[in-house]
N, C-alpha and C positions, 0 to 999 in steps of 0.2 A: 355407604359404609365409611365412616370417617375414622382416621387414626386417632388414638388417644394421645399419642406423642407425635407432634407434628415437627418434622425436621426443619421446616421453614421458620419455626418459632424458636428453635433451639440451636441453630447453627452458629458457627464462630463469627459470622458477620456476613452481610450481603455481598454476593459476588465473589466470595472467597471459599473455595472448596478445600476440605482438609486433605484430600488425597492428591493434591497438586492440580493446578489448572482450575477450571470451572467447577462449580458445585456438582457433586455426584448424587445420583438418586439414592435415597436412603435404603431402598430395598432392591439394589441392583441384582439382576438375575445371576444365578450361579453360572460359571463358564461350563457349558456342556457341548458335546459334539452335535453337529446339525441333525444327524439322524435321530439322536435321542431327543433333541428339541422338537423335531417333527412328531415323534411318538407321544411326547408330553402334550402336544396340542390336541390329541384326541380327547373327546369328552369323558371317556371311561377311564383314562389313564390314572388320574389322581384319585378316583374312587377306589381303583384296584390297589394303588400304592398305600392309600390310607387303611384299607382293609388288611393288607399285609402287615403294616406297622402295628395295627391293633392285635393281629394274631401273634406277632412277635412279643408284644407286651404281655399278652395272656400267657404265652409259653414261659416267659421269664418268671412270672409270678408262680406258675405251677411248679417249675423246677425248685423254687425256694420253699414251697409250702405243702405240696401235695402229699408228702410223706407224713404230715402231722395227722394224728388220729385221736387226740384227747385234749380237753380244755386244760389250760395252765395259768390263765390270768383270772384269778379268783377275786371277787365273786362275779365279775362282769360277764365273762364268757358263760359261766354256768347259768346265769339268769337269762341271758339272751337265748340260750339253748332250751331252757325250760319253757319260755314263752313260745318259741318256735315249735316246740313239741305240742303244746296245746293248740296252736293255730293249725298244726298238721292233722288235728283230729285225734291225737293220742290222749290218754288219761292225764289229768293234772297231777301235780306233785308239789313239794315245798319250793317256795321262792327263795333261793340262796341269799340274795342281797338284802332281803328283809322288807323291801318295798317293791311296788309294781312300777317298772320302768317302761318307757315308750316301746311300742311293738312294731314300728315301721320296718326296722331292719330284720327282726325275726320273721316278719311276714314274707320277706324276700327269700329267706333261706329255708322256710318251712317245707318246701317241696322235697328237700333232701331227707327230712325226717319222716315224711310220708312214704317215701320210696324205700329207704334203707331199713333193714331188719335188725341191724346191730349198731351200737353207738359209734364204733370205729368206722364202719362204712358210711354212716351219716356224716361224720366229721370230714372224711375224705371228700364227699360230695360237696360239703359246704366250702371247703378250700377251693374247689373248682368254681363254684358260684362266686366266691369272693374274687377270684382271678378275673372272671368275666366282667363283674361289676366294676372293680377297681381300675381295670385297664381302660375303661371308658374315659378316664381322665385324659388319655392321649388324644382321641379325636376332638374332644371338647377344648383341650388346650390349643390344638391346631386352629380350631375355629376362633378361639379368643385371640390368638396371635394374628389371624387375618383381620380381626376387628380393629386391632391397633396398628394396622397398615403394613404388615409384612407380606412379602410375596409367598406363593405356595411353598417353594423349596425352603425358604427361611422359616416359615411357620411350622413346617414339618419338623425341622431341626429343633425348634423351641419346644414343640409338643413332646418330642422324644425325650429331651432333657428333663422337662418338668415331670413327666410321668414316671421317671426312674429314680427320683430323689428319695432318700429314706423316709421322710415324713409322710410321703404318699403311699409307699409300698409296705412299710413296716407293719401297720395295723391290719393289713389284709391277710397277714399270716396267722391271725387269731380270729375268733368269732366276736368281732367288735363292730359297732355301728360306724366307727371311723373309716371302715372299708368303703362305705358308699357316700358318706357326707361330702367329701371333696367333689365327687361327681355331681351331687345335687346342687351344691353351691355354685359350681362353675356354670351349670345349666341355668340356674337362677339369674346370674349376672348377664349371661348371654341373652337370655330372654328379655331382661330389663333393657339392655342396650337396643335390642331390636324393636321393642315397644316405643322407645323414645326417639328412634331414628326415623328420618323421612321414609315414606312408603305409602302403600295403599292402606285404607282404614282396615280392610279385612286382614292384611298381613300383620298390622300393628295390634289388632285385637287378639290374634292368635298368640303373638308374643306376650301380650299383657296377661292373657289367661295362663300361659305357661309360667310367667313370673309368679302369679298367685298360687298356682298348683305346686310349684317347686318349693315355695316358702312353707306352705302347709305341710308338705311331706317332710321337710327338714324338721319341723316340730314333732311330727309323728315318729321321727327317727331318734331324736335326742333332745334333751332339755335345752341345749344350746340353740336349737331351732326357734325357741321363743324370741331370741334377739332378732333372728331373720324375719319372723312374722311381724314384729314391732316395726322394724325398718321398712318392710314392704308396705305396711299400712300407712306409715308416715309419708313415704314417697307417693303413694296413691292419692292421699289427701292433698298434698302439695300440688301434684300434677293436675288434679281435677280443679283445684282452686285457681291456679295460674293459667291453665289452658295450654300446657306444653305438649299435649297430645290430643287427638280427637276424643271427645267425650265418650263416644261409643266404645272406642278401644280401651279407654281407662276403666269404664264400667265392666268390660269383660275381665279386666284384671281384678276388680272388686269381686266379681262373681267367682273367679278362679280361687281367690284367697278364701272367700267365704265357704266354698264347696270343700276345699282341702282342709280348712280348719275344722269344719263339721266332721269330715271323714276322720281326722286325727282324734277328735273327741270321742266319736263312736267306737273307733278301734280301741282307744284307751278304756272306755267303759266296758267293752266286751272282755278285754284282758283282765280288768279288775274283777269282773264277775266270776272269772275262773279261779281267782285267788281271793275269795271273800274274806279270809281272815288276815289278809296282808294289806296294809295301808298303801295308798298311792304315793309316788315320790313327792317329797316336799322340798326339793332343792330350790325351786323358785321362791318359796316362802322364806327359806333360810337366807337367800341372797338379799331380799328386801329387808329382813330383820337385821342382818349384819350391817347393811349400808346405812340403816337408821340408827345404829348404835355408835356413838362417837368414840368409844374406846377401841373399836376395830378399824377406824379409818386409816391410821398410819400403816397398820399391817396390810390392809386391803390394797392400798396404793403401792406398797413395796412389792406385794405379790403380783399385782398387775404389771408392774415394771419387769418383774422376773419372767412373766409369760411373754412380754414383748421382746425382752432380750433373747430368750430362747428362740422365738420365732425368727428374729433377724439373723441370728447366727446359723440356724438350721437351714436357712436359704442361702448360705454363703455370702451374706450381705446384700444379695439382690432384693430381698424383701425390704430392707431399709431403703435402698434406692427407689424401689417402687412406691413405698410409703411417702417419701418426699415428693416424688413426681405427682402422686395423686393429690396431695395437699396443694401443690402448685396449680394443678388443673382446676381444682374446686374454686380457687379465687381469681382465675383469669377468664374474663368474659369472651376472649377470642376462641375459646373451645366451644364445641356444640353442647346443647342441653344434655344429650345422651352421655357424652364424655364426662361432663361435670357431675351429673347425678350418679353415674356409676362410680366415679372416683370418690365422691362423698360417701356412697354406700360402702365401698370397700374399707375406707378409713374408719367409718362408724362401726362397721361389723367387727373389725380387728380390735378396736378399743372396747367395744361393748362386750365381745366374747371374753377378752382378757379380764375385764372388770367383773363380769358376772361369775366367771370361773374362780377368780380370786376371792370374791365375797362368799361363794358357796363352799369353799374348802373347809375341812375340819380345823378346829382351833388347837393346833399343836405345832411343834417346831420341826416336823419332818422336813428334811431338805427338799424333797420333791413337792412340797406345798409352796415353797418359795420359787423354785425353778422347775417347771414341769413341761414335758414335751407335748402331751396329747391335745390339750384343749384348743390351741391355735393352729395345730398342724393341718387341720382341714382347710385352712385359708392359704396354705403355702402355694398351691397351683396358680391361683388367680394373681398373686403378687409376683411370683417368679416369671410368669408370662410377661408382665409389664417390665420387670427389671431386666430380663434378657432382651426384650424388644428394644429397650433404650440403647443397647449397644449399637444397633443399626439406626434407630430413629433420631437419637440425640447427637448434637454436635459435641466436639471434644470439650469445649469450655463448659457447656451446660452439664455434660455428663460428669466431669470432674467435680464441679461445684455440688452437684446432687449427691455424688458419692461421698464427698467430704461431709456434707450435712448428715448423711446416713451413718457414717463412721462416728461422727460426734455423738449422735443419738445413742449408738451402741455403747460407747464409752461412758457417757453420762448415766445411762440407765444401769449399767453394770456397777459403777461406783455407788449409786444410790442403793441398790439392792444389797450389795456387800456391806455398806455402812449400817443399814437398818437391821438386816438379818443376823449379821455377825457370826457368832459361833455356830448357829443353826446350819450354816452352809458347809460346816466342817464335819457334820455327822455323816455316818455311812448312808449311801443312797443306792438303791437298786439300779443296776444298769438298764433295766427295762423302762424306767421312768425318764431317763435322759440319754437315750442311745446315740443321738446325733452329737451331743456335747462330748461324750466320751470318745467317739470316733475322731472328731476334729481335734481333741486334745491328745490323741494317740495314747490313750489309756483306757482300760476297761475295769478299773477298780475304784474310781472315785470321781467326784465332780471337781474340775479345775476350770473356773470361769475365765481366767485370764488366758490360759492356753487355748481354750475353746474359741475365744474371741480372735486371738491371733491366727488360729487355724482357718476360721471363716474368712477373715480379712485377707489372708494370704491368697486364697482362691480368688476373691474379688479383685485384689490388687494385680494379680497376674493377668486376669482378663482385661482390666483397664490398661495395663501397660502394653499388652499386645494390640489393643484397640488404638491406642495413641500412636504406637510405633508403625503399625501396618495399615491404619485407616479402616474403612468399612469393608474393604475387600478381604480382610482376614477374619471378619466376625464369624462367618460360617464355620471356619476351622476352629475358632475359639469356642463356639457353642457346641461343636462336635466334641471337643475335649471335655467340656462341662458334662456332656451326656455320658461319656466314658467314665469320668470321675464319679458321677452320680450312681452309675451302675456298680462301680467298684465299692463305693461307700455302702450301698444297699446290701451287697453280698457280704461285706465285712461285718455290718451290723447283724445280719442274719447268722453268720458263723459265730460271732462273739456275744450276742445278746439273745436273739430269738431261740436258737437251738439249745444253748445251755440253760436258759430259763425253763423251757419245756422239759428238758432232760431231768432237771432237778426235781420236778414235780410229777414225774412219770409214775413212780410207785404209788403215790397217794391217789392218782387218778385212775390207774388201771391195775396196778399191782395188788392193792388190797382186795379189790373185787374179785380178781382171778384167784388169789391165794385163799381167800375166805370161801370160795366156791359159790358166790352169789349167782343165781340162775334166773331164767325167765319165770316170771310169776312171783318172785320174791317181793315183799313189801317190807321195808327195813326201817327200824327205829335207830336213829343215830344219837349216841350219847353226846351230851354237851362237852364232856371231857375228852372226846375224841379229837385227834389232830384236825385243826381247822381246815387245812387244805383237803383232807379226806372228806370231811363233811360237805364242803362245797362241791367236790367232784361227784359225790354219790348221787346228788340230785339228777345228774345226767347219766352217769354210768349204770344206775338202776333203771335201765332204759324201758323195760316193759311194765314195771310196777311203780310204786311211789315210795317216798321217804318222809319221815318226820324227825325233827330234832327235839329231843326231850331228855330229861334227867330222871331215869327210872329208879335211881338210887334213893330218891326221896320218898319212895313208896307209890309213885304214880303207876297206874295200870297202862300197859301198852295198848294201842288201838286194837280193836277186834280183828281188823284186817291184817295186822302185822304178822309176818311169818319169821322174822329174824330181828335180832337186836345186836348192833355193832357197838360195843362198849369200849371206852378207854380203860387202860389197865396200867397200874404202877408196876414197874419192873421189880421183881423180887417177891411179889405177892402171889398167892395162888390165883388161877384164872377165875375161880368162883367168887373171889372178893370183888370182882368188877360189877357184880349185881348181888349184894349180900342177901336181899330179901326177894330172890327170884320167884316169880309166880309159878305155881304148879303147872307142870306140862312143858316147862322150858328147860333146856340143857345146854351145856357148853359143847359146841360142835367143833370149833377150831380156834386157835389163838397163835399169836406171835409175840413172844416176850421181848424181842429186840425192837419191834416196831410199836409195841404198846397197844395192842387191840385184842379183843376177844369177841368171837361171834357166838351168840346164843341163838338156838333155833327152837321153834315150837314143835313139840312132839306130834 
């Protein structure tokens, strides 16, 4: 197991240690009492400590999200919930997002919908599943930190910090595939490193198969997984051609990728067959169409830069440091094959994800199309592990030069995006789309790129200053402070973004259904003039029946199985005007003139 960042290659010079006297080990053990050191020598000690840390991470997430009981991120949450409902064996209904999206994440949460008898109970259970899944970032980040050469105590600290940053935890508070994608991608890179590192053929074959399986599952979870599959296939082809790993091991990787790819396609086919009137997602086609259209190239590049800027600032600059280090590793032969290939894969995945996301975005000037948190957030753990590890592994001179290059990248990218997007960055933006940026800018009402950059670089600068002043012996304390800051940032984002976002959509999600008296067995037609948030929510809140979106005002007949019609209503009109040509046997059951809806029921 070789370190990705070798202090022997990045020290201030041969024979000159930065802490005074001779060169100090890059991962000097923490000062602990002899009795505790003896306890730590037991084989089971670190397994127990790791399990306790994982339990703490799960508990932290549960405290933040377990009280949530309805979807509020429309139409993403509603669509994942509808697919999970079908995979749980419940009746099909309308697909809110309008296309069939990947079912890998809904498959993981489907047990909640199989067990629970109410939508609120199912959502509570999903929050528990999310906490268990998302907290797996912690042990995987610890394992990754060990791979880059840190001792167990130091790796544990890094894992704790990485697992608590807002980009990792934020999306687990909603029914979003981003809950599990960071876990899958960390496992994918760890498996790739194990496959390309020295060892028995059997061990390397298992790691290679794990690499392929993780890549395929990422594609089954989100469209971004297509980039992961493409990179995995490229690495497999190169490794087989050059002979960097035993052929048998590499073939196991091909088998794992083929098997998981086939599984992803079969899962997609099954889900599509449950929604026969809904087309499959065409995001991938749109990406290639836009990349091939010259009039979009400038916009795509600027939006790609915007994704990268957000990624670098949301990691407090450590993502930028890690990016520079990975580029250095790729082009220096003194690093191992495993290190160079993994470094290349990380860089390629970051740029590939940012580019594909930018090309697939809608063609409008919404601020969050230029600068958006979600798409690259799943890559935060892997880069933060490398960036934090550099505080121990790299010498002062190399660390400062690397940080300077990262800061320059942030500045250049920010100026480029600002110059190209112009006034579009001044439009109102939902805090949900840029939560980390608003936290770092100390505001919750708008996007301030300059203030966000200064906030991120202030954290990085403080860490570097302490590292330079105190040497490696203070790094454990520095990373401990980063851990506390990350936890505070996540709580602040929850209090100021997650909870207000959900609260503002509570009535549309659960208030309408309760006030209208929708009950078990109802099948509801939703008027196209109805509030959009309400239409999206009803696909899940009508938990035992199904919904259709239709405009019955044009004379269309409601489906035979329909028992209720929830219509939009203009304030000031009579409720009956919401369906002027109501079919015989239907009557107005309830209405709310302030909220603008009327419920019709079949006699």
